[in-house]
VOPAGU-2260 file (C-alpha; in pm, 1 decimal, decimal comma):
REM VOPAGU-2260
SITE   aa  ch    i         X         Y         Z
SITE  UNK   A    0   -2377,3   -5115,2    3206,4
SITE  UNK   A    1   -2494,3   -4828,7    3424,7
SITE  UNK   A    2   -2133,6   -4746,3    3508,2
SITE  UNK   A    3   -2046,2   -4720,6    3140,8
SITE  UNK   A    4   -2351,0   -4498,8    3086,0
SITE  UNK   A    5   -2249,5   -4258,9    3363,9
SITE  UNK   A    6   -1894,1   -4246,4    3233,9
SITE  UNK   A    7   -2024,2   -4160,8    2887,5
SITE  UNK   A    8   -2258,1   -3895,8    3034,3
SITE  UNK   A    9   -1968,0   -3743,4    3228,2
SITE  UNK   A   10   -1760,9   -3722,5    2910,7
SITE  UNK   A   11   -2046,6   -3550,3    2723,8
SITE  UNK   A   12   -2090,2   -3298,5    3006,4
SITE  UNK   A   13   -1717,8   -3222,4    3010,2
SITE  UNK   A   14   -1714,1   -3171,9    2636,7
SITE  UNK   A   15   -2019,1   -2946,3    2656,0
SITE  UNK   A   16   -1860,7   -2744,3    2937,0
SITE  UNK   A   17   -1536,9   -2712,7    2740,9
SITE  UNK   A   18   -1720,6   -2598,4    2428,2
SITE  UNK   A   19   -1925,2   -2353,8    2631,3
SITE  UNK   A   20   -1612,7   -2207,8    2793,7
SITE  UNK   A   21   -1436,6   -2190,1    2458,3
SITE  UNK   A   22   -1741,7   -2019,2    2310,3
SITE  UNK   A   23   -1741,1   -1767,4    2594,0
SITE  UNK   A   24   -1374,4   -1696,1    2527,0
SITE  UNK   A   25   -1449,2   -1631,5    2159,0
SITE  UNK   A   26   -1734,2   -1398,9    2252,1
SITE  UNK   A   27   -1509,0   -1197,6    2478,3
SITE  UNK   A   28   -1496,1    -944,7    2614,3
SITE  UNK   A   29   -1137,7    -896,9    2494,7
SITE  UNK   A   30    -942,3    -651,9    2703,4
SITE  UNK   A   31    -602,0    -490,4    2668,9
SITE  UNK   A   32    -433,4    -342,5    2973,1
SITE  UNK   A   33    -544,1    -486,5    3306,1
SITE  UNK   A   34    -744,9    -747,2    3122,3
SITE  UNK   A   35    -665,9   -1082,3    2965,0
SITE  UNK   A   36    -424,2    -966,7    2693,8
SITE  UNK   A   37    -105,7    -765,2    2731,1
SITE  UNK   A   38     -87,4    -662,1    2364,6
SITE  UNK   A   39    -323,2    -552,5    2091,6
SITE  UNK   A   40    -197,3    -827,6    1861,2
SITE  UNK   A   41    -293,9   -1101,8    2106,0
SITE  UNK   A   42    -640,2    -954,4    2158,6
SITE  UNK   A   43    -701,5    -923,3    1783,8
SITE  UNK   A   44    -588,5   -1282,2    1730,8
SITE  UNK   A   45    -827,1   -1408,7    2000,0
SITE  UNK   A   46   -1126,7   -1200,3    1895,7
SITE  UNK   A   47   -1381,3   -1336,0    1652,2
SITE  UNK   A   48   -1494,2   -1150,4    1341,4
SITE  UNK   A   49   -1714,3    -860,3    1448,7
SITE  UNK   A   50   -1579,5    -864,9    1806,3
SITE  UNK   A   51   -1498,8    -571,4    2033,6
SITE  UNK   A   52   -1167,5    -510,3    2209,0
SITE  UNK   A   53   -1170,3    -284,4    2514,9
SITE  UNK   A   54    -876,4     -79,4    2639,6
SITE  UNK   A   55    -891,9    -116,0    3017,8
SITE  UNK   A   56    -626,2     143,7    3100,6
SITE  UNK   A   57    -358,2     354,8    2935,2
SITE  UNK   A   58    -132,2     106,4    2762,5
SITE  UNK   A   59     169,1      81,8    2533,7
SITE  UNK   A   60     166,3    -179,0    2261,1
SITE  UNK   A   61     305,1    -265,1    1921,7
SITE  UNK   A   62     104,1    -219,1    1605,5
SITE  UNK   A   63     -77,5    -505,8    1441,2
SITE  UNK   A   64    -258,6    -623,5    1130,7
SITE  UNK   A   65    -640,2    -614,0    1142,9
SITE  UNK   A   66    -762,9    -887,4     908,6
SITE  UNK   A   67   -1112,8    -923,6    1055,5
SITE  UNK   A   68   -1391,3    -681,1    1142,8
SITE  UNK   A   69   -1297,3    -534,5    1480,9
SITE  UNK   A   70   -1421,6    -256,2    1707,7
SITE  UNK   A   71   -1151,2    -105,9    1928,9
SITE  UNK   A   72   -1315,3      75,4    2221,4
SITE  UNK   A   73   -1060,6     304,5    2389,2
SITE  UNK   A   74   -1293,0     376,5    2683,8
SITE  UNK   A   75   -1140,8     725,8    2730,1
SITE  UNK   A   76    -793,8     575,4    2771,4
SITE  UNK   A   77    -480,4     624,5    2561,0
SITE  UNK   A   78    -332,4     350,4    2344,5
SITE  UNK   A   79      30,1     434,7    2263,5
SITE  UNK   A   80     203,5     257,2    1975,4
SITE  UNK   A   81     568,9     180,3    2045,9
SITE  UNK   A   82     838,1     -31,0    1878,8
SITE  UNK   A   83     641,1     -52,4    1558,7
SITE  UNK   A   84     727,7      39,6    1203,5
SITE  UNK   A   85     386,2      -8,6    1050,8
SITE  UNK   A   86     136,8      96,9    1318,2
SITE  UNK   A   87    -212,0     -49,0    1286,1
SITE  UNK   A   88    -275,0    -189,0     938,8
SITE  UNK   A   89    -635,9    -246,3     830,7
SITE  UNK   A   90    -639,1    -524,5     575,0
SITE  UNK   A   91    -844,0    -511,6     254,6
SITE  UNK   A   92   -1214,4    -609,0     281,6
SITE  UNK   A   93   -1216,9    -560,4     659,3
SITE  UNK   A   94   -1336,4    -276,7     883,9
SITE  UNK   A   95   -1176,3    -126,3    1193,8
SITE  UNK   A   96   -1407,1      83,9    1412,2
SITE  UNK   A   97   -1227,7     311,4    1658,0
SITE  UNK   A   98   -1453,5     432,1    1940,1
SITE  UNK   A   99   -1457,9     539,1    2300,3
SITE  UNK   A  100   -1336,7     904,7    2325,2
SITE  UNK   A  101    -980,3     800,0    2400,5
SITE  UNK   A  102    -658,5     858,3    2205,3
SITE  UNK   A  103    -449,0     649,1    1969,8
SITE  UNK   A  104    -106,3     806,4    1964,3
SITE  UNK   A  105     263,6     744,9    1896,1
SITE  UNK   A  106     530,1     669,1    2153,0
SITE  UNK   A  107     894,0     775,5    2150,2
SITE  UNK   A  108    1000,4     448,7    1985,4
SITE  UNK   A  109     738,8     451,2    1711,5
SITE  UNK   A  110     909,9     457,8    1370,3
SITE  UNK   A  111     615,8     410,0    1131,4
SITE  UNK   A  112     511,2     669,0     874,9
SITE  UNK   A  113     146,8     663,7     986,3
SITE  UNK   A  114     -35,4     546,0    1298,7
SITE  UNK   A  115    -309,0     380,1    1092,1
SITE  UNK   A  116    -270,2     249,0     738,1
SITE  UNK   A  117    -582,9     117,8     570,4
SITE  UNK   A  118    -652,2     -68,7     251,3
SITE  UNK   A  119    -983,2    -172,4     405,4
SITE  UNK   A  120   -1238,1      52,4     578,6
SITE  UNK   A  121   -1173,6     272,5     881,3
SITE  UNK   A  122   -1448,4     428,8    1093,9
SITE  UNK   A  123   -1364,1     667,5    1377,4
SITE  UNK   A  124   -1657,4     732,4    1611,1
SITE  UNK   A  125   -1593,6     985,3    1887,8
SITE  UNK   A  126   -1232,7     875,3    1915,6
SITE  UNK   A  127    -906,6    1058,9    1855,6
SITE  UNK   A  128    -590,1     990,2    1655,6
SITE  UNK   A  129    -292,4    1214,1    1733,3
SITE  UNK   A  130      50,2    1212,9    1569,3
SITE  UNK   A  131     149,0    1546,1    1720,4
SITE  UNK   A  132     502,0    1569,2    1854,0
SITE  UNK   A  133     630,4    1291,9    1628,8
SITE  UNK   A  134     772,8    1267,5    1278,5
SITE  UNK   A  135     480,7    1061,7    1157,4
SITE  UNK   A  136     136,5    1099,9    1005,0
SITE  UNK   A  137    -200,3    1009,0    1153,2
SITE  UNK   A  138    -390,4     815,0     881,7
SITE  UNK   A  139    -309,1     684,9     536,0
SITE  UNK   A  140    -565,2     510,7     313,2
SITE  UNK   A  141    -479,0     341,7     -15,9
SITE  UNK   A  142    -827,3     211,5     -93,7
SITE  UNK   A  143   -1160,7     163,6      79,3
SITE  UNK   A  144   -1304,8     446,9     288,0
SITE  UNK   A  145   -1219,6     652,7     595,4
SITE  UNK   A  146   -1522,5     785,9     786,5
SITE  UNK   A  147   -1480,3    1030,8    1073,8
SITE  UNK   A  148   -1785,5    1097,9    1293,0
SITE  UNK   A  149   -1888,2    1284,8    1607,5
SITE  UNK   A  150   -1637,1    1493,4    1798,4
SITE  UNK   A  151   -1329,8    1301,5    1686,8
SITE  UNK   A  152    -999,5    1489,1    1676,7
SITE  UNK   A  153    -750,8    1384,4    1405,3
SITE  UNK   A  154    -427,3    1568,4    1470,9
SITE  UNK   A  155     -78,9    1609,7    1325,4
SITE  UNK   A  156     180,5    1884,6    1342,6
SITE  UNK   A  157     208,7    2155,2    1078,1
SITE  UNK   A  158     353,3    2001,3     762,4
SITE  UNK   A  159     278,0    1648,3     879,5
SITE  UNK   A  160       7,2    1435,2     715,8
SITE  UNK   A  161    -312,0    1417,1     917,4
SITE  UNK   A  162    -477,8    1223,9     631,1
SITE  UNK   A  163    -307,5    1087,3     319,8
SITE  UNK   A  164    -534,4     945,6      51,3
SITE  UNK   A  165    -415,8     761,0    -257,4
SITE  UNK   A  166    -552,0     508,6    -503,1
SITE  UNK   A  167    -931,6     513,9    -508,8
SITE  UNK   A  168    -976,7     584,1    -137,9
SITE  UNK   A  169   -1267,9     798,4     -20,1
SITE  UNK   A  170   -1279,5    1002,2     299,2
SITE  UNK   A  171   -1605,2    1121,3     459,8
SITE  UNK   A  172   -1559,7    1382,2     734,0
SITE  UNK   A  173   -1863,0    1444,7     953,5
SITE  UNK   A  174   -1672,1    1544,4    1265,1
SITE  UNK   A  175   -1724,3    1859,9    1466,3
SITE  UNK   A  176   -1388,1    1794,7    1625,4
SITE  UNK   A  177   -1047,2    1922,6    1518,8
SITE  UNK   A  178    -855,8    1848,1    1200,2
SITE  UNK   A  179    -496,8    1971,1    1213,9
SITE  UNK   A  180    -209,3    1900,3     977,3
SITE  UNK   A  181    -197,5    1844,6     601,5
SITE  UNK   A  182    -454,4    1650,5     401,4
SITE  UNK   A  183    -273,1    1502,5     102,0
SITE  UNK   A  184    -460,5    1354,2    -191,1
SITE  UNK   A  185    -344,4    1161,0    -496,7
SITE  UNK   A  186    -475,3     956,0    -786,9
SITE  UNK   A  187    -857,5     933,3    -787,8
SITE  UNK   A  188    -910,5     980,2    -414,3
SITE  UNK   A  189   -1188,2    1212,3    -292,8
SITE  UNK   A  190   -1272,3    1390,0      33,0
SITE  UNK   A  191   -1625,6    1483,3     131,4
SITE  UNK   A  192   -1688,4    1725,0     417,4
SITE  UNK   A  193   -2036,8    1710,5     569,2
SITE  UNK   A  194   -2117,9    1951,0     854,9
SITE  UNK   A  195   -1748,9    1956,2     940,9
SITE  UNK   A  196   -1578,1    2232,3    1137,5
SITE  UNK   A  197   -1346,6    2387,2     877,8
SITE  UNK   A  198   -1271,0    2696,1    1084,2
SITE  UNK   A  199    -930,8    2576,2    1204,4
SITE  UNK   A  200    -634,5    2765,9    1063,8
SITE  UNK   A  201    -417,4    2457,2    1106,9
SITE  UNK   A  202    -566,8    2248,8     825,3
SITE  UNK   A  203    -380,4    2253,5     493,1
SITE  UNK   A  204    -429,5    2078,8     159,4
SITE  UNK   A  205    -167,3    1921,1     -67,4
SITE  UNK   A  206    -271,4    1819,0    -419,4
SITE  UNK   A  207      80,3    1795,7    -565,1
SITE  UNK   A  208      65,1    1417,5    -617,3
SITE  UNK   A  209    -273,3    1415,6    -787,8
SITE  UNK   A  210    -271,1    1277,2   -1139,8
SITE  UNK   A  211    -579,0    1484,2   -1222,3
SITE  UNK   A  212    -678,4    1834,1   -1120,8
SITE  UNK   A  213    -504,2    1962,3    -806,3
SITE  UNK   A  214    -847,6    2091,6    -697,8
SITE  UNK   A  215   -1076,0    1800,3    -768,2
SITE  UNK   A  216   -1011,9    1604,1    -448,8
SITE  UNK   A  217   -1254,0    1794,9    -222,9
SITE  UNK   A  218   -1632,3    1792,3    -224,0
SITE  UNK   A  219   -1839,9    1981,9      31,0
SITE  UNK   A  220   -2201,0    1900,8     106,1
SITE  UNK   A  221   -2259,4    2157,7     379,6
SITE  UNK   A  222   -2047,0    2444,6     509,0
SITE  UNK   A  223   -2121,3    2576,1     855,8
SITE  UNK   A  224   -1820,3    2800,7     907,1
SITE  UNK   A  225   -1814,4    3052,6     624,6
SITE  UNK   A  226   -1627,5    3305,4     838,3
SITE  UNK   A  227   -1308,9    3107,7     777,5
SITE  UNK   A  228   -1251,1    3269,3     437,9
SITE  UNK   A  229    -934,1    3089,2     326,9
SITE  UNK   A  230   -1056,7    2735,2     391,2
SITE  UNK   A  231   -1409,5    2822,1     282,9
SITE  UNK   A  232   -1293,0    2952,6     -55,2
SITE  UNK   A  233   -1076,1    2646,3    -118,2
SITE  UNK   A  234   -1356,9    2400,3     -61,9
SITE  UNK   A  235   -1620,8    2615,6    -233,8
SITE  UNK   A  236   -1415,9    2645,9    -552,1
SITE  UNK   A  237   -1339,7    2275,4    -546,5
SITE  UNK   A  238   -1708,8    2200,7    -510,8
SITE  UNK   A  239   -1783,5    2422,4    -812,1
SITE  UNK   A  240   -1536,5    2219,0   -1019,6
SITE  UNK   A  241   -1657,4    1875,0    -915,1
SITE  UNK   A  242   -1856,9    1829,3   -1232,8
SITE  UNK   A  243   -1585,6    1928,2   -1477,9
SITE  UNK   A  244   -1457,4    1666,7   -1720,5
SITE  UNK   A  245   -1126,1    1533,2   -1591,7
SITE  UNK   A  246   -1076,9    1331,4   -1909,8
SITE  UNK   A  247   -1066,5    1657,9   -2103,5
SITE  UNK   A  248    -778,4    1812,7   -1911,3
SITE  UNK   A  249    -630,8    1959,2   -1593,5
SITE  UNK   A  250    -753,2    2283,0   -1434,6
SITE  UNK   A  251    -450,7    2494,9   -1348,2
SITE  UNK   A  252    -571,9    2852,8   -1309,5
SITE  UNK   A  253    -862,1    3029,7   -1138,6
SITE  UNK   A  254    -920,9    3402,9   -1181,2
SITE  UNK   A  255   -1118,1    3401,7    -856,2
SITE  UNK   A  256   -1434,6    3540,2   -1010,6
SITE  UNK   A  257   -1669,2    3486,7   -1303,5
SITE  UNK   A  258   -1659,2    3784,1   -1539,6
SITE  UNK   A  259   -1935,1    3637,1   -1755,3
SITE  UNK   A  260   -1695,1    3492,4   -2012,9
SITE  UNK   A  261   -1453,9    3260,2   -1833,5
SITE  UNK   A  262   -1297,7    3185,3   -1496,2
SITE  UNK   A  263   -1085,3    2868,1   -1519,2
SITE  UNK   A  264    -804,0    2761,1   -1751,6
SITE  UNK   A  265    -764,8    2393,5   -1836,7
SITE  UNK   A  266    -462,1    2230,9   -1999,1
SITE  UNK   A  267    -507,9    1921,9   -2215,4
SITE  UNK   A  268    -383,0    1602,0   -2052,2
SITE  UNK   A  269    -141,8    1535,7   -2340,3
SITE  UNK   A  270      64,1    1724,8   -2598,3
SITE  UNK   A  271     -84,0    1805,8   -2938,9
SITE  UNK   A  272      -9,7    1562,8   -3222,5
SITE  UNK   A  273    -119,6    1532,6   -3582,2
SITE  UNK   A  274    -244,7    1181,2   -3642,3
SITE  UNK   A  275    -162,7     977,5   -3949,7
SITE  UNK   A  276    -486,3    1103,4   -4110,2
SITE  UNK   A  277    -383,6    1467,5   -4061,0
SITE  UNK   A  278    -626,0    1548,8   -3778,1
SITE  UNK   A  279    -504,9    1716,2   -3454,6
SITE  UNK   A  280    -540,5    1511,0   -3135,5
SITE  UNK   A  281    -458,8    1510,4   -2765,0
SITE  UNK   A  282    -598,0    1159,1   -2717,1
SITE  UNK   A  283    -327,3     887,4   -2701,8
SITE  UNK   A  284    -593,6     625,1   -2777,7
SITE  UNK   A  285    -647,8     767,9   -3124,9
SITE  UNK   A  286    -501,3     549,6   -3402,8
SITE  UNK   A  287    -176,8     699,8   -3524,7
SITE  UNK   A  288    -142,1     940,2   -3230,0
SITE  UNK   A  289     211,2     835,9   -3137,1
SITE  UNK   A  290     313,2     796,0   -3500,4
SITE  UNK   A  291     204,4    1145,1   -3599,8
SITE  UNK   A  292     373,5    1482,7   -3605,7
SITE  UNK   A  293     440,5    1625,8   -3259,5
SITE  UNK   A  294     615,3    1963,3   -3313,5
SITE  UNK   A  295     495,8    2290,9   -3465,5
SITE  UNK   A  296     626,8    2627,7   -3574,2
SITE  UNK   A  297     488,8    2967,9   -3469,9
SITE  UNK   A  298     419,5    3143,8   -3801,1
SITE  UNK   A  299     581,7    3370,8   -4059,0
SITE  UNK   A  300     898,1    3572,1   -4012,4
SITE  UNK   A  301     853,5    3946,7   -4055,5
SITE  UNK   A  302     483,3    3956,9   -3969,2
SITE  UNK   A  303     352,9    4165,8   -3680,5
SITE  UNK   A  304      60,5    3954,4   -3563,2
SITE  UNK   A  305     -24,2    4182,1   -3270,7
SITE  UNK   A  306     -28,3    3902,1   -3013,0
SITE  UNK   A  307     -31,5    3968,5   -2638,1
SITE  UNK   A  308     144,4    3803,2   -2345,5
SITE  UNK   A  309     -79,6    3800,9   -2037,8
SITE  UNK   A  310    -305,6    3536,1   -1881,7
SITE  UNK   A  311    -629,9    3543,4   -2076,3
SITE  UNK   A  312    -465,4    3645,4   -2406,5
SITE  UNK   A  313    -409,0    3297,1   -2552,3
SITE  UNK   A  314    -747,4    3272,7   -2724,6
SITE  UNK   A  315    -704,5    3619,6   -2881,8
SITE  UNK   A  316    -354,7    3527,1   -2999,8
SITE  UNK   A  317    -471,2    3199,0   -3150,3
SITE  UNK   A  318    -744,8    3370,9   -3348,2
SITE  UNK   A  319    -484,2    3603,3   -3500,0
SITE  UNK   A  320    -231,1    3329,6   -3577,5
SITE  UNK   A  321    -488,2    3085,0   -3716,8
SITE  UNK   A  322    -648,7    3338,3   -3952,2
SITE  UNK   A  323    -441,1    3217,8   -4248,1
SITE  UNK   A  324    -535,7    2853,7   -4316,7
SITE  UNK   A  325    -238,7    2812,0   -4549,8
SITE  UNK   A  326      -4,8    2856,8   -4255,0
SITE  UNK   A  327     -48,6    2530,6   -4063,1
SITE  UNK   A  328     121,0    2651,0   -3744,6
SITE  UNK   A  329      71,3    2530,6   -3387,4
SITE  UNK   A  330    -206,8    2783,3   -3320,0
SITE  UNK   A  331    -391,7    2676,8   -3638,5
SITE  UNK   A  332    -396,7    2311,7   -3527,0
SITE  UNK   A  333    -503,2    2405,3   -3172,1
SITE  UNK   A  334    -792,3    2601,0   -3319,9
SITE  UNK   A  335    -899,1    2293,1   -3523,4
SITE  UNK   A  336    -866,7    2050,2   -3230,4
SITE  UNK   A  337   -1181,6    1864,5   -3124,1
SITE  UNK   A  338   -1171,7    1631,6   -2822,6
SITE  UNK   A  339   -1460,2    1398,0   -2746,0
SITE  UNK   A  340   -1489,2    1226,1   -2406,8
SITE  UNK   A  341   -1766,7    1032,4   -2238,0
SITE  UNK   A  342   -1901,8    1357,4   -2094,6
SITE  UNK   A  343   -1888,8    1584,4   -2396,4
SITE  UNK   A  344   -1715,2    1730,5   -2700,7
SITE  UNK   A  345   -1472,1    2022,8   -2672,0
SITE  UNK   A  346   -1371,6    2236,7   -2970,2
SITE  UNK   A  347   -1259,3    2557,9   -2792,9
SITE  UNK   A  348    -885,2    2489,2   -2760,8
SITE  UNK   A  349    -614,1    2746,0   -2820,6
SITE  UNK   A  350    -238,0    2791,0   -2797,7
SITE  UNK   A  351    -150,6    2947,7   -2458,7
SITE  UNK   A  352      11,6    3289,7   -2424,4
SITE  UNK   A  353     358,3    3301,4   -2271,9
SITE  UNK   A  354     220,0    3391,4   -1926,0
SITE  UNK   A  355     -38,2    3112,6   -1947,0
SITE  UNK   A  356     244,7    2875,8   -2037,6
SITE  UNK   A  357     448,0    3002,0   -1740,9
SITE  UNK   A  358     145,6    2948,5   -1516,1
SITE  UNK   A  359     121,8    2586,5   -1634,9
SITE  UNK   A  360     490,2    2542,9   -1557,6
SITE  UNK   A  361     458,5    2684,8   -1205,8
SITE  UNK   A  362     128,7    2527,0   -1098,3
SITE  UNK   A  363     144,0    2191,3   -1276,3
SITE  UNK   A  364     490,2    2091,3   -1391,9
SITE  UNK   A  365     681,5    2199,2   -1079,7
SITE  UNK   A  366     436,9    1988,0    -875,4
SITE  UNK   A  367     496,1    1680,7   -1089,9
SITE  UNK   A  368     158,0    1706,2   -1264,7
SITE  UNK   A  369      64,6    1730,3   -1630,7
SITE  UNK   A  370     316,0    1498,3   -1795,4
SITE  UNK   A  371     520,3    1772,5   -1963,7
SITE  UNK   A  372     798,4    1554,7   -2096,9
SITE  UNK   A  373     948,8    1779,5   -2365,1
SITE  UNK   A  374    1229,0    2029,9   -2311,9
SITE  UNK   A  375    1071,8    2344,9   -2462,1
SITE  UNK   A  376     704,6    2433,6   -2521,3
SITE  UNK   A  377     576,0    2692,4   -2769,3
SITE  UNK   A  378     344,6    2981,8   -2678,8
SITE  UNK   A  379     119,9    3204,8   -2890,9
SITE  UNK   A  380     305,1    3522,9   -2794,0
SITE  UNK   A  381     555,4    3709,0   -3009,2
SITE  UNK   A  382     880,9    3838,5   -2868,7
SITE  UNK   A  383     976,7    4206,1   -2869,7
SITE  UNK   A  384    1223,8    4150,3   -3153,6
SITE  UNK   A  385    1170,5    4436,5   -3402,9
SITE  UNK   A  386    1247,8    4207,0   -3695,6
SITE  UNK   A  387     958,8    3979,4   -3595,0
SITE  UNK   A  388    1158,9    3661,6   -3651,1
SITE  UNK   A  389    1130,9    3496,9   -3306,0
SITE  UNK   A  390     848,8    3364,7   -3089,6
SITE  UNK   A  391     797,6    3316,1   -2715,9
SITE  UNK   A  392     861,6    2972,2   -2563,8
SITE  UNK   A  393     952,7    2826,2   -2225,2
SITE  UNK   A  394    1198,9    2561,9   -2106,6
SITE  UNK   A  395    1007,3    2304,7   -1901,5
SITE  UNK   A  396    1296,7    2058,4   -1858,3
SITE  UNK   A  397    1673,5    2045,4   -1886,9
SITE  UNK   A  398    1943,7    2277,9   -1758,3
SITE  UNK   A  399    1746,9    2592,2   -1854,6
SITE  UNK   A  400    1424,1    2482,6   -1682,7
SITE  UNK   A  401    1197,4    2781,6   -1620,1
SITE  UNK   A  402    1383,4    3013,4   -1860,1
SITE  UNK   A  403    1231,9    3184,7   -2161,9
SITE  UNK   A  404    1331,9    3078,5   -2512,5
SITE  UNK   A  405    1306,5    3264,6   -2845,3
SITE  UNK   A  406    1289,2    3013,6   -3130,3
SITE  UNK   A  407    1283,7    3108,7   -3497,3
SITE  UNK   A  408     919,9    3146,2   -3603,6
SITE  UNK   A  409     943,3    2947,4   -3923,9
SITE  UNK   A  410    1247,9    2726,7   -3889,6
SITE  UNK   A  411    1208,7    2582,9   -3538,6
SITE  UNK   A  412     936,9    2332,9   -3448,4
SITE  UNK   A  413     840,6    2282,0   -3083,8
SITE  UNK   A  414     588,5    2079,1   -2878,1
SITE  UNK   A  415     250,9    2236,0   -2801,7
SITE  UNK   A  416      10,8    2185,8   -2509,0
SITE  UNK   A  417    -337,4    2322,0   -2595,5
SITE  UNK   A  418    -553,5    2492,3   -2333,3
SITE  UNK   A  419    -917,3    2598,1   -2304,1
SITE  UNK   A  420   -1110,5    2819,4   -2068,3
SITE  UNK   A  421   -1451,3    2785,1   -1904,7
SITE  UNK   A  422   -1660,9    2918,9   -1619,4
């Protein structure tokens, strides 16, 4: 009986020891390099949720998928990604914390587009990510947040993406370290700089893929380096525009100063249409919007309206063209347009001058923004024809893209994109 008891006790002790050892393994520490694991993937697989992986020495490894909350402590060493197409991928609803003053970088065999791709959350605390010297980007986020603290350096070559944000991703930059390369933003993504060193001349911004304003993607809480005029002006102007109503339209022009009357020009998000009930609209959710009239003429042949052509003249032109209510031309409907959004009601629309139209073409359409789907758009400017039978228009699409057109004022009907101005 005693023998059986001791045998049972021995079994219990062995099980307890095994569980204890297994528990210790799960607790770590997990080390890559000289330590237990020869690859990042193996260390991530072994680590428990919330665990820390230490880089014991400079090491080369393949990328991996992070599907649990992990801290990767570089311990002043360099982790080089090689033989990997996707780099380190941070899975949705998880957080990767990169720490330890070392470097995450690309090797000669790295073929991925970005070193880190995140649909979850990425926090970089006094660590560095460098894609310099390689045809790759540093960080791409499609959702979640990227937070950069301390003295972290995030580096890419000129023209390469140091940070690429898309979807609803949000990037907080608190670092006093370096940011070099191009920050690209798209969709509803936002960047917030807080006490960040913006004095570098090697940081660029690319808003060409944004579906809203090409300026709206930057917000600045505090600027410490005002002597860097170019970067300072970019972020200051963007901060001024943070509160504007993106549902109303797209900002495409900035005079650079407030003259007391207006500074910015905004294009409506959609072309003008006359709904089934006869009211003008630029809201595709209005009943009858897509069923209504979508093209407009300029005005009467033989009339010298006295319109002008430059940026800032569209409102003046519209007032002249819309003076006769019996002539329901494009300018008359723009003048009657009222757009109501969640933030406000806007009734100050007008038909753009030819130079304002050209500005929309250059700064919006050529960057794939604004949804200008029609071939030719009408302006509020007359041509120099002495018979006063043609108007000014611009080819946005087709073989003559970017060229001026001169449609018949009364006989030809063209699409219209209303604009407004504000300060």
